[in-house]
C-alpha positions, 0 to 999 in steps of 0.5 A: 851384391844380393842376388835375390834382390837383383833377380826379383827387381829384374823380374819385376821390371820386365813383368811391368814393362808397358803395364805399370810405369811406376813399378817398372821404374822403381824395379829398374832403379833397384836393379841398377843400384844393387847390380852396380856392385857386381855388374857382370853377374847382374847382367847374366841374372837379368838375361836369365829373366829375359829368357823366362819372360820370353817363355811366358810371352810365347805361351800367352801368344799361343793362347791369344792366337787360339782366342782370336781364331775361336770366336763365340758371340756373347749376344743372343740373336733376336728371334721373331717371337721377341718382337711379338709380331702378329699375323703373317705379314708382321712375322715376314717383316720381322724376319726380314729385319731380324736376319740382317740385324743379327748378322750385323751384330755378330759381325761387329762383335767378331770384328771388335773381338779380333781387334782387341786380340790383335792389340793384345798380341802386339803388346805381348810381342812388345813386352818380349822384344822390350825385355831384350833391349831394356839394359842397352837399347831401350830409352832410359827413363829420365828418373833413372839416368843417374843410376844407369850411368853408375851401373854402366860405369861400373861395368865399363871400368872392369872391361874398358876394352872388351866391354861391348863384346862381353855384353853381347856374349852375355846376351847371346851365349852365356846361360846360368843353367848350362855350359855353352859352347863357342858361337858358331860361324853363323852367329859370330856377326852378333858378337862383331856387331858395331855399336851403331848396328850393322844395318845402320853403319853399313846400309849398303854392304851389311848383307855382304859383311854377314856372308863374309863373317859366316863364310857363305858364298853369295847365292844366285837369284832364280830365273823368275826373280831375275825376270821380275827384277828387270822391271824394277828400278835400282832404288826399288831393288835396294830398298827391298833388299835392305827392308828384308835384311833388316827384318830378318836380322832383327828377328834373328837377334831376338831369337838368339837373345831368348834362346835358352 
C-alpha cells in the first residue's frame, strides 16, 4: 500500500466534503482502492486526517465567531447634504427620513451578515462531524459502493470476530504520534457500543447501561428539579431524558474521536 497516496486521498476527501462532490467522490474512491491493500493502516491514517481536519475546523469556527460578533457596515449612511435639501423645512423633512432609513439599512445589512455567518458556522460544523462518520456511518455515494464493499471485506476478513471493536479503538484510542494508554472506565462504553448504537438499541435503559459500565452511582435529583417534575407527565420526562442523553452522548463521541 502506498501510504502517501492513502493520506493525500483521505485529506482530499475530508477537505472537499460538502464543498466539491466530484473531488470528494474521486478522492474517497482512491482511498478505498489503495487502502483495501492494508485496511487497518488505512483506517489509522484516515483517522489522523480526521483529527487534523478538526483542528482546522476549530480555528475556522473561532474566526467565524469573531466575524459574527464584529459587524462593520459597508454601506455609507445617507447625509442631509446628499439630498440637496433647500431651506429649513426641507432639511427637517430630509432629516426625519434619513434617520430611520439609515437605521433600517444598517439593521438589514447586519441581519444578512449574521445569517451568512451562522450558515458558514453550521457548514463548518457539519464538515467536522461528517469526517468522523465518513467511513462507517455516513451514507456512501452510489458510485462508490463497490469500492467500499471491497475495502470493508478486506478489513472484516482480517478480524472476523473483533473487527467492530478494532474500528472503535482506531477511532477513539489509536494515534500515529504517540503511545496511548488503555481507555478509562468512563470511555469504555464507546468500545462496547453495539452496531445500532446504545440509544437506538436500548432507548429506555441506555443511561443506566452507561452508568454500570462506567461504575457510577445514580445521582439524586435536586429538590427544585423534583418539584418541577411533579407537574410533568411520564412521557414528557422520558422524552426530556432521552433528548438530553442523545445530545450529550453524540457530543462525547465526536469529542473523543477528534481528541489528538
